C-alpha positions in Angstrom: 56.3 37.7 -23.1 53.1 36.6 -24.7 53.0 32.9 -25.6 51.3 31.5 -28.7 48.9 28.9 -27.4 48.9 26.9 -30.6 52.7 26.9 -30.6 52.8 25.8 -26.9 50.3 23.0 -27.6 52.4 21.8 -30.6 55.6 21.9 -28.4 53.9 19.9 -25.7 52.5 17.4 -28.2 56.0 17.0 -29.7 57.5 16.5 -26.2 55.0 13.8 -25.4 55.5 12.1 -28.7 59.3 12.2 -28.2 58.9 10.9 -24.7 56.8 8.0 -26.0 59.1 7.2 -28.8 62.2 7.1 -26.5 60.4 4.8 -24.0 58.9 2.4 -26.5 60.7 -0.9 -26.5 60.9 -4.1 -28.4 60.1 -7.3 -26.6 63.8 -8.0 -25.9 64.3 -4.5 -24.5 61.2 -4.8 -22.3 62.3 -8.3 -21.2 65.8 -7.1 -20.2 64.5 -4.0 -18.5 62.9 -6.0 -15.7 65.2 -4.9 -12.9 66.5 -6.2 -9.5 67.1 -2.6 -8.5 63.5 -1.6 -9.1 62.3 -4.7 -7.2 64.4 -3.6 -4.2 62.9 -0.1 -4.4 59.3 -1.3 -4.4 59.7 -3.9 -1.7 61.5 -1.4 0.5 58.5 0.9 0.4 55.7 -1.7 0.6 57.4 -3.6 3.5 58.3 -0.4 5.4 57.2 0.2 9.0 55.1 3.1 7.6 52.8 0.6 5.7 52.2 -1.2 9.0 52.1 -4.7 7.7 49.4 -4.0 5.1 46.4 -5.5 7.0 43.1 -5.1 5.1 40.9 -2.1 6.1 43.8 -0.3 7.9 45.8 2.8 7.0 48.4 0.4 5.6 45.8 -0.7 2.9 45.2 2.9 1.9 48.9 3.5 1.5 49.3 0.3 -0.5 46.5 1.1 -2.9 47.7 4.7 -3.3 51.1 3.4 -4.2 49.7 1.0 -6.8 47.4 3.7 -8.2 50.4 6.0 -8.7 52.6 3.3 -10.2 50.0 2.0 -12.7 48.8 5.4 -13.7 52.3 6.5 -14.4 53.0 3.5 -16.8 49.7 3.9 -18.6 47.5 1.1 -17.4 43.8 1.9 -17.2 41.4 1.5 -14.3 40.1 -2.1 -14.7 36.9 -2.2 -12.7 34.2 -0.1 -14.3 36.3 3.0 -14.5 38.1 2.5 -11.2 41.3 0.8 -10.0 39.4 -0.4 -7.0 37.0 -3.3 -6.6 35.2 -3.1 -3.2 35.2 -6.3 -1.2 32.8 -6.4 1.7 34.2 -8.2 4.7 33.2 -9.2 8.1 36.0 -8.7 10.6 35.7 -11.2 13.4 38.1 -10.8 16.4 37.9 -13.6 18.9 38.4 -12.7 22.6 41.7 -14.2 23.8 39.9 -15.2 27.1 38.8 -18.6 25.9 39.3 -22.2 26.8 38.4 -25.7 25.5 37.3 -28.2 28.1 37.3 -31.9 27.5 35.3 -34.2 29.9 35.3 -37.9 30.1 36.6 -41.1 31.8 36.3 -39.3 35.2 38.6 -36.4 34.1 38.2 -32.8 33.1 41.0 -31.3 31.0 41.2 -27.6 30.1 43.3 -26.6 27.1 44.9 -23.2 27.0 44.5 -20.7 24.1 47.5 -20.4 21.8 49.8 -22.8 23.6 47.5 -25.9 23.3 44.8 -24.9 20.9 43.3 -22.0 18.9 39.6 -21.5 18.3 37.5 -19.1 16.3 34.3 -18.8 14.3 33.4 -17.9 10.7 30.0 -17.0 11.8 29.1 -13.3 12.1 28.3 -13.7 15.8 29.3 -12.1 19.0 29.2 -15.4 20.9 29.3 -19.1 19.8 29.1 -21.9 22.3 29.3 -25.7 22.3 28.4 -27.5 25.5 28.9 -31.1 26.3 29.3 -31.8 22.6 30.2 -35.4 21.7 33.7 -35.7 20.3 34.2 -37.8 17.2 37.4 -38.6 15.4 36.7 -38.5 11.7 40.1 -39.5 10.3 41.1 -36.9 7.7 37.6 -35.4 7.5 37.3 -36.2 3.8 34.3 -37.0 1.6 35.8 -37.7 -1.8 33.6 -39.9 -4.1 36.2 -40.0 -6.8 38.6 -41.6 -4.4 35.9 -43.8 -2.9 36.6 -42.2 0.5 34.1 -40.9 3.0 35.2 -40.5 6.6 31.6 -39.4 7.5 29.9 -42.5 6.0 27.1 -43.7 8.2 27.8 -41.0 10.7 25.4 -38.3 12.1 27.6 -35.5 13.4 24.8 -32.9 14.0 25.7 -31.1 17.3 29.0 -33.0 17.6 32.6 -31.9 17.6 34.7 -33.5 14.9 38.4 -33.9 15.3 40.5 -34.7 12.2 44.1 -34.9 10.8 45.7 -32.4 8.6 46.6 -33.1 4.9 45.3 -36.4 3.3 46.1 -40.1 3.5 48.5 -40.0 0.5 51.0 -37.9 2.4 51.1 -40.2 5.4 51.6 -43.3 3.4 53.6 -41.8 0.4 51.6 -44.3 -1.7 51.3 -42.7 -5.2 48.1 -44.7 -5.7 46.4 -43.2 -2.6 44.9 -39.8 -3.5 48.0 -38.3 -5.2 50.7 -39.7 -2.9 52.9 -37.2 -1.3 51.3 -34.3 -3.2 48.5 -32.7 -1.2 45.1 -32.5 -2.8 42.5 -29.9 -1.9 41.0 -32.4 0.4 44.1 -32.0 2.6 43.7 -28.2 3.0 42.3 -26.9 6.3 39.8 -24.7 4.4 38.2 -27.8 2.9 38.0 -29.6 6.2 36.0 -26.9 7.8 33.7 -26.6 4.8 33.0 -30.4 4.7 32.4 -30.5 8.5 29.9 -27.6 8.0 28.2 -29.5 5.1 27.9 -32.5 7.4 26.2 -30.4 10.1 28.8 -30.6 12.8 28.8 -28.1 15.7 32.6 -27.7 15.8 35.5 -28.8 13.7 39.1 -29.1 15.1 42.2 -30.1 13.1 45.2 -31.7 14.7 48.3 -29.8 13.8 51.6 -31.6 12.8 54.5 -29.7 11.3 55.3 -32.0 8.4 51.8 -32.7 6.9 50.8 -29.1 7.5 54.1 -27.9 6.1 54.5 -25.2 8.7 55.0 -25.0 12.5 52.5 -24.2 15.3 53.7 -20.6 15.4 52.2 -20.0 11.9 48.8 -21.2 13.2 49.1 -19.2 16.3 50.1 -16.0 14.5 47.4 -16.5 11.8 44.6 -17.1 14.3 45.7 -14.7 17.0 44.2 -11.5 15.5 41.2 -10.3 13.4 39.9 -12.9 11.0 38.2 -11.7 7.8 35.4 -13.4 6.0 33.5 -12.4 2.9 30.4 -10.6 4.1 27.3 -12.8 4.0 23.9 -11.3 4.6 22.8 -14.4 6.6 25.8 -14.2 8.9 27.5 -17.3 7.5 25.2 -19.5 9.7 25.8 -22.6 7.5 29.3 -22.8 9.0 30.2 -24.9 12.0 29.8 -22.9 15.2 33.4 -23.2 16.3 36.5 -24.2 14.3 40.1 -24.4 15.4 43.3 -26.4 15.8 44.9 -28.6 18.5 48.6 -29.1 19.0 49.8 -32.6 18.5 50.6 -33.1 22.2 47.1 -31.9 23.1 45.5 -34.4 20.6 47.6 -37.3 22.0 46.4 -36.3 25.5 42.8 -36.2 24.4 43.0 -39.7 22.9 44.8 -40.9 26.1 41.9 -39.5 28.1 39.6 -41.6 26.0 41.7 -44.6 26.7 42.9 -44.7 23.1 46.3 -44.4 21.4 46.5 -41.5 19.0 49.2 -43.1 16.8 47.1 -46.2 16.4 44.1 -44.3 15.1 46.3 -42.1 12.9 47.5 -45.2 11.2 44.0 -46.6 10.8 43.0 -43.3 9.2 45.5 -43.9 6.4 44.2 -47.4 5.7 40.6 -46.4 4.9 37.8 -44.1 5.9 37.2 -44.1 9.6 35.2 -42.5 12.3 35.3 -43.2 16.0 33.4 -41.7 18.9 35.9 -40.9 21.7 33.4 -41.0 24.5 34.4 -37.4 25.5 32.4 -34.2 25.7 33.7 -30.8 24.5 32.7 -27.4 25.8 33.9 -24.0 24.6 32.7 -20.5 24.1 34.1 -18.0 21.6 33.2 -14.4 22.2 34.0 -12.1 19.3 34.0 -8.5 18.3 32.3 -8.0 15.0 33.0 -5.2 12.5 31.8 -4.9 9.0 34.3 -3.3 6.7 35.3 -2.8 3.1 38.6 -3.7 1.6 39.7 -3.5 -2.1 41.1 -5.5 -4.9 43.2 -3.4 -7.2 42.4 -4.0 -10.9 44.3 -2.4 -13.8 44.3 -3.3 -17.5 46.3 -2.6 -20.6 43.8 -3.0 -23.4 44.7 -5.4 -26.2 45.4 -4.1 -29.7 43.3 -6.7 -31.5 41.0 -8.6 -29.1 40.8 -6.3 -26.0 37.8 -8.3 -24.7 40.1 -11.3 -24.1 42.2 -11.0 -20.9 45.4 -12.6 -19.5 45.3 -12.1 -15.8 48.3 -11.5 -13.5 47.5 -11.9 -9.8 49.2 -11.5 -6.5 48.1 -10.4 -3.0 49.0 -7.0 -1.5 47.9 -7.8 2.0 49.8 -9.2 5.0 49.2 -9.6 8.7 49.4 -6.0 10.0 50.5 -4.8 13.4 50.1 -6.5 16.8 49.9 -3.7 19.4 49.9 -6.2 22.2 53.6 -7.0 21.6 56.6 -5.3 23.1 59.3 -4.0 20.8 58.8 -5.0 17.1 55.0 -5.1 16.4 54.8 -5.0 12.6 54.5 -8.1 10.4 56.1 -6.3 7.5 55.5 -9.1 4.9 58.5 -8.2 2.8 58.9 -11.6 1.1 55.3 -12.5 1.5 54.1 -10.7 -0.6 55.7 -7.3 -1.1 58.0 -9.1 -3.5 55.1 -10.4 -5.6 53.5 -7.0 -5.8 56.9 -5.5 -6.9 57.0 -8.2 -9.5 53.6 -7.4 -10.8 54.6 -3.8 -11.2 57.7 -4.8 -13.1 55.9 -7.1 -15.5 53.1 -4.5 -16.1 55.8 -1.9 -16.8 57.4 -4.2 -19.4 54.1 -4.7 -21.2 53.3 -0.9 -21.1 56.7 -0.1 -22.6 56.3 -2.3 -25.7 56.3 -0.6 -29.0 53.7 -3.0 -30.2 51.0 -3.6 -27.6 49.8 -7.2 -27.1 46.8 -8.3 -29.1 44.9 -9.5 -25.9 44.5 -7.3 -22.8 46.8 -7.7 -19.9 45.0 -7.3 -16.6 46.5 -7.1 -13.2 44.6 -8.0 -10.0 46.4 -7.2 -6.7 44.1 -9.0 -4.3 43.1 -8.3 -0.7 42.8 -10.7 2.2 44.7 -13.6 0.7 46.2 -14.3 4.1 42.6 -14.7 5.5 41.7 -17.5 3.1 42.1 -16.2 -0.5 39.1 -13.9 0.0 39.9 -11.2 -2.5 40.4 -13.6 -5.4 37.4 -15.5 -4.3 35.3 -12.4 -4.5 36.7 -11.5 -7.9 36.0 -15.0 -9.2 32.4 -14.6 -8.1 32.1 -10.9 -9.3 34.6 -10.6 -12.2 35.3 -7.2 -13.7 35.7 -9.1 -17.1 33.7 -12.2 -18.0 35.4 -15.4 -17.0 34.6 -16.9 -20.4 36.8 -14.2 -21.8 39.6 -14.8 -19.3 42.1 -16.8 -21.2 44.6 -17.7 -18.5 45.8 -16.6 -15.0 49.4 -16.4 -13.8 50.2 -15.8 -10.1 53.1 -14.3 -8.2 53.6 -15.0 -4.5 56.8 -14.7 -2.5 59.4 -14.3 -5.2 62.8 -15.9 -5.4 65.3 -14.1 -3.0 67.9 -16.9 -3.2 69.6 -16.2 -6.5 69.5 -17.7 -10.1 68.8 -21.3 -10.7 69.0 -23.8 -13.6 65.5 -25.0 -12.9 62.0 -23.4 -12.5 59.5 -24.8 -10.1 55.9 -25.3 -11.3 53.5 -25.7 -8.4 51.0 -28.5 -9.2 53.1 -29.4 -12.3 51.1 -30.9 -15.2 47.8 -29.2 -14.6 47.4 -27.1 -17.7 48.8 -26.2 -21.2 50.0 -22.8 -19.8 53.1 -24.8 -18.9 53.8 -25.4 -22.6 54.3 -21.6 -23.1 56.3 -21.4 -19.9 58.6 -24.2 -21.1 59.4 -22.2 -24.2 60.2 -19.2 -22.0 62.4 -21.3 -19.6 64.3 -22.9 -22.5 65.5 -19.4 -23.5 67.0 -19.2 -20.1 68.4 -22.7 -20.3 66.2 -23.8 -17.5 64.1 -26.9 -16.9 60.6 -27.0 -15.5 60.4 -29.2 -12.4 57.7 -30.0 -9.8 57.9 -28.6 -6.3 60.2 -30.4 -4.0 57.5 -30.5 -1.2 54.2 -31.3 -3.0 52.8 -32.2 0.4 52.6 -28.5 1.1 49.7 -28.2 -1.4 51.1 -24.9 -2.7 48.8 -25.0 -5.8 45.8 -24.7 -3.5 47.3 -22.0 -1.2 47.4 -18.9 -3.4 45.1 -16.6 -5.4 45.2 -18.4 -8.7 43.3 -21.3 -7.1 40.0 -19.5 -7.0 40.2 -19.0 -10.8 41.0 -22.7 -11.2 37.9 -23.6 -9.2 35.7 -21.8 -11.8 37.5 -23.4 -14.7 40.1 -20.8 -15.8 43.5 -22.4 -16.4 45.9 -21.0 -13.8 49.7 -21.3 -13.4 51.7 -20.8 -10.2 55.5 -21.0 -10.9 58.7 -19.5 -9.6 62.0 -20.1 -7.9 64.1 -23.2 -8.3 66.2 -25.6 -6.4 69.5 -25.8 -8.4 71.8 -22.7 -8.0 73.7 -21.7 -11.1 77.1 -21.7 -9.5 79.0 -22.3 -6.2 78.7 -18.6 -5.1 74.9 -18.7 -5.4 74.8 -22.1 -3.7 76.7 -20.7 -0.7 74.4 -17.6 -0.6 71.4 -19.9 -0.8 72.6 -22.2 2.0 73.1 -19.2 4.2 69.8 -17.4 3.4 67.3 -20.3 3.1 67.0 -21.1 6.8 66.2 -17.5 7.7 63.7 -17.2 4.9 61.8 -20.3 6.1 62.1 -19.2 9.8 60.5 -15.9 9.0 57.5 -17.1 7.1 54.5 -15.3 8.7 56.8 -14.0 11.4 57.9 -10.5 12.6 61.3 -11.1 11.0 59.9 -11.1 7.4 61.5 -7.7 6.8 63.1 -6.1 3.8 66.8 -7.0 3.4 68.8 -4.9 1.0 71.2 -7.9 0.6 68.5 -10.1 -0.9 69.6 -11.5 -4.3 66.8 -10.7 -6.7 68.6 -12.1 -9.8 66.5 -15.2 -9.6 63.4 -13.2 -9.2 64.2 -11.3 -12.3 64.7 -14.6 -14.2 61.2 -15.8 -13.0 59.6 -12.5 -13.9 61.1 -12.5 -17.3 59.8 -16.1 -17.8 56.3 -15.0 -16.6 56.4 -11.9 -18.9 57.4 -14.1 -21.9 54.7 -16.7 -21.1 52.0 -14.0 -20.9 53.3 -12.3 -24.1 53.1 -15.6 -26.0 49.5 -16.2 -24.9 48.5 -12.6 -25.4 49.7 -12.6 -29.0 48.0 -16.0 -29.8 44.5 -17.0 -30.7 44.9 -20.2 -28.6 43.1 -20.9 -25.4 45.2 -23.0 -23.0 43.4 -26.0 -21.7 43.5 -28.1 -18.5 45.4 -31.3 -18.8 43.3 -34.5 -18.8 44.6 -35.5 -15.4 43.6 -32.1 -13.9 40.7 -31.9 -11.5 39.6 -28.6 -13.0 37.8 -28.0 -16.3 36.5 -24.9 -17.9 32.8 -24.5 -17.2 
């Protein structure tokens, strides 16, 4: 039978039009279509053994990016990086040899600390071998130089060629004094990333942080697992030579032993460090060598956009990292860090929100742009690269909202805002939460510094208002409370561990709540001409 081509084309056109008409949704329909079942489907795939823990530059990355490309193409989002879904991020992969030790000499003793059990060391330099030999050890309190707080632990000190040892977090946490830094809430000065950066600016040869569970907000196993494999850095043509030669961590017991070797009491000097800037030469010499295997590689951010109907050059960004910690072939049995909660849930959430926007019968006036970032687990590298090389101008980036480790504990009557009070984006979120009869609350553990630990932070650093919100503390009923009580310890125990695996019993009803609130918040801003501002008390301002 001969087919009339014009008739066939008309039939196909009608079919497409009918399909579009039946899938177009009002705001309420799109809002209510965000689904726990679909979250389960996405997380099950992304956190599967087949994806190998989604380490950057591995086959797991390719499978993840292919999955995202398929999903976003099917819902009608456009490639967001100059005609491509992918933004290349050049990385230096640095894998330290496990055969390392740290030797401390002084007071007639020589103590050797063992790798992983007593310390971890590494380097950010693109170098096959970095060494410190008989380097003077200096305690520098919290390792902070903060003029706005009138605090400088390096004041009057020349640390060139020396090894600086410092405490984690900042003095406000230790004292709980709301007038010291920001009290129990961690500032960026408390983050380990800052401490290595400042030690490098001061010219130190090595920088070592003393780990403690409470001020770090995680156990030694997180440090050990995070530093025990390949470390990624943004590629630098100069080999990142401005960084300290060696950086690392000490266990608390190792730090106490080091001070005792120097004839000093660790707790005494820890207390002094909270009372004001301090530095103290320990009279000890440190020696260590870190041999590394270097590999230059390319990973990718995933960028997709839904062009706005009125002002497409103005963008609302939704971010979340696709990467996790990969596979450790040195282990027996289970070898895959599946990263189901962190952050397969966040990527699943991004897909659901994007699908909600794509299904609207009236597209938002401003563009909605999704950035699934690489190498977040390695120090927020993908978002840092995007902030330095944006696909869309930062002065046209209206706001950033971030998803990381969604709520798997059930519905709540509150909604946690990390770093609450930083920007006017919260005003829109408050409207969205009110529809759900929920209250905005600050994080219960501000000492964890969560606002400084996920991808939105790099946008805040360049002045773009950024919101990080999700989960809650108050379950909606006794049934959810019982489920939460049973599940929460396991969730905490599995952070950055092999047991962070997909569980079909996870209660995603709370995640759906949070995603709907995020969708609503973005929708309000996307259909407004307003530009959310930072609060006056925020440390960030738009450039």
